[in-house]
C-alpha positions in Angstrom: 0.0 0.0 0.0 1.3 3.5 -0.8 2.3 5.9 1.8 0.1 8.9 2.6 1.3 12.3 1.5 0.4 15.2 3.7 0.1 18.6 2.0 -0.2 21.8 3.9 -2.1 24.7 2.5 -2.2 28.3 3.6 0.3 30.8 5.1 3.2 29.6 7.1 4.3 31.3 10.3 7.6 31.7 12.1 5.9 31.7 15.5 7.0 29.3 18.2 5.3 29.0 21.5 2.0 29.7 23.1 -0.5 32.6 23.3 -0.4 34.9 26.3 -3.7 33.5 27.5 -2.4 30.0 27.5 0.6 31.0 29.5 -0.9 33.2 32.2 -4.1 31.2 32.7 -2.1 28.3 34.1 0.1 30.3 36.4 -0.6 31.1 40.1 -1.5 34.8 40.5 -1.8 35.0 36.7 2.1 35.0 36.4 2.6 38.5 37.9 6.3 38.9 38.4 7.3 36.2 35.9 9.5 36.8 32.9 8.2 36.3 29.3 10.0 36.3 25.9 8.6 36.8 22.5 10.5 34.4 20.1 10.3 36.8 17.2 12.6 39.2 19.1 15.2 36.6 20.0 17.0 37.3 16.7 18.7 40.3 18.2 22.0 39.9 20.1 20.7 42.2 22.9 18.3 40.8 25.5 14.6 41.2 24.7 12.2 40.2 27.5 9.1 41.3 29.5 8.2 41.1 33.2 4.5 40.7 33.9 3.1 43.5 36.1 -0.7 43.1 35.7 -3.1 40.7 33.9 -6.6 41.5 33.0 -8.9 39.0 31.4 -11.1 40.1 28.5 -14.5 38.8 27.6 -14.2 36.2 24.9 -15.6 37.3 21.6 -17.3 34.5 19.6 -15.4 33.6 16.4 -12.2 35.3 17.5 -9.0 34.2 19.1 -8.9 34.5 22.9 -7.0 37.7 24.0 -5.8 39.0 27.3 -4.7 42.4 28.4 -1.2 42.2 30.0 0.8 45.1 31.4 4.5 44.4 31.3 7.8 46.1 32.0 9.5 45.7 28.6 13.2 45.4 27.8 13.8 45.6 24.1 17.3 45.2 22.7 18.9 45.8 26.2 17.0 49.0 27.0 14.2 48.9 29.5 11.3 51.1 28.5 10.6 54.0 31.0 6.8 53.3 31.2 4.9 50.0 31.4 3.7 48.7 28.1 0.2 47.1 27.6 0.0 44.0 25.3 -3.4 43.3 23.9 -3.6 43.3 20.1 -0.7 40.8 19.8 -1.6 38.6 22.8 -3.4 36.0 20.5 -0.1 35.2 18.6 1.4 31.9 19.6 4.9 33.3 19.9 5.3 33.8 23.7 7.4 31.6 26.1 7.7 31.7 29.8 11.3 31.9 31.0 12.1 29.4 33.7 13.0 31.1 36.9 16.5 29.5 37.0 17.2 30.9 33.5 16.1 34.5 34.2 19.7 35.5 35.2 20.8 34.8 31.7 18.6 37.7 30.4 19.3 40.0 33.4 23.1 39.6 33.3 23.3 40.3 29.5 24.6 43.9 29.4 24.6 44.3 25.6 22.7 47.4 24.4 21.9 48.6 21.0 24.0 51.6 20.0 22.4 54.9 19.4 22.3 56.1 15.8 23.2 59.8 15.1 21.3 61.0 12.0 22.4 63.9 9.8 20.3 67.2 10.1 20.5 67.8 6.3 20.4 65.5 3.3 20.7 65.9 -0.4 17.6 66.4 -2.5 16.7 63.7 -5.1 18.3 64.4 -8.5 15.4 65.8 -10.4 14.1 68.0 -7.5 17.7 69.2 -7.0 17.7 70.4 -10.6 14.4 72.3 -10.2 15.5 73.9 -6.9 18.9 74.9 -8.3 17.2 76.6 -11.3 14.8 78.5 -9.1 17.2 79.5 -6.2 20.6 79.5 -7.9 21.9 77.4 -5.0 24.2 74.9 -6.5 23.9 72.3 -3.7 20.4 72.6 -2.1 19.6 70.3 0.8 16.6 69.5 2.8 16.1 69.5 6.6 15.6 66.1 8.2 12.5 65.7 10.4 12.6 62.9 12.9 10.0 61.9 15.5 11.7 60.6 18.6 9.9 57.8 20.5 10.9 55.6 23.4 11.4 52.7 21.0 13.7 54.5 18.5 17.3 54.7 19.6 18.3 57.4 17.1 18.6 61.1 17.2 19.5 64.1 15.1 23.1 65.3 15.2 23.8 68.3 17.4 25.8 71.3 16.2 29.3 70.2 15.3 28.6 66.5 15.9 29.4 64.0 13.1 26.5 61.7 12.1 27.1 57.9 12.5 25.1 57.2 9.3 24.9 58.9 5.9 22.2 58.9 3.3 23.1 59.3 -0.3 20.4 60.2 -2.8 21.2 59.7 -6.4 20.9 57.3 -9.3 22.5 54.6 -7.3 25.2 52.2 -8.2 24.5 48.5 -8.9 25.6 45.9 -6.4 28.6 43.8 -7.4 26.3 40.8 -7.9 24.1 42.6 -10.5 26.8 44.8 -12.1 27.0 42.7 -15.2 23.3 43.6 -15.9 24.3 47.2 -16.1 27.4 46.9 -18.3 27.2 49.4 -21.2 24.3 51.3 -19.7 25.8 53.6 -17.1 
């Protein structure tokens, strides 16, 4: 007799673990004080974890995944957020794991932190716009001011007066990468 072939249909997912409801519903005191990780964030070398501060059950909606409202102290990429964060909209995702209490020190003792990025305050205009602005103003090298909204989650800032940016942005026609350079031979 031939062997059965199993075919899977639909989208695949990278999630590994349980939903927040599955985790906190089994713990005494709803897991307050325990440490959680989200597997999606374990790709970073800096520690990413959450400590449960408060759990609030939400009425189950028929036909929807079971959600729970959890307030956590979040450490993302080695930086602990200044205010507690509420997890609700992503609590249904099966990507959370409870950290065993004997392994919590591994996350707490990891001192790696993401480096702050210093952005330039002015960048070049795109080539066509640069031509129009040069014709109108007579300025041979017009630049535009960078607007950047700072949040607690972004570890970047605009350069101060006299400070050198750690990244640079070049606007232009671009140069092909070495892998695809042969496609552009004779064109540029």
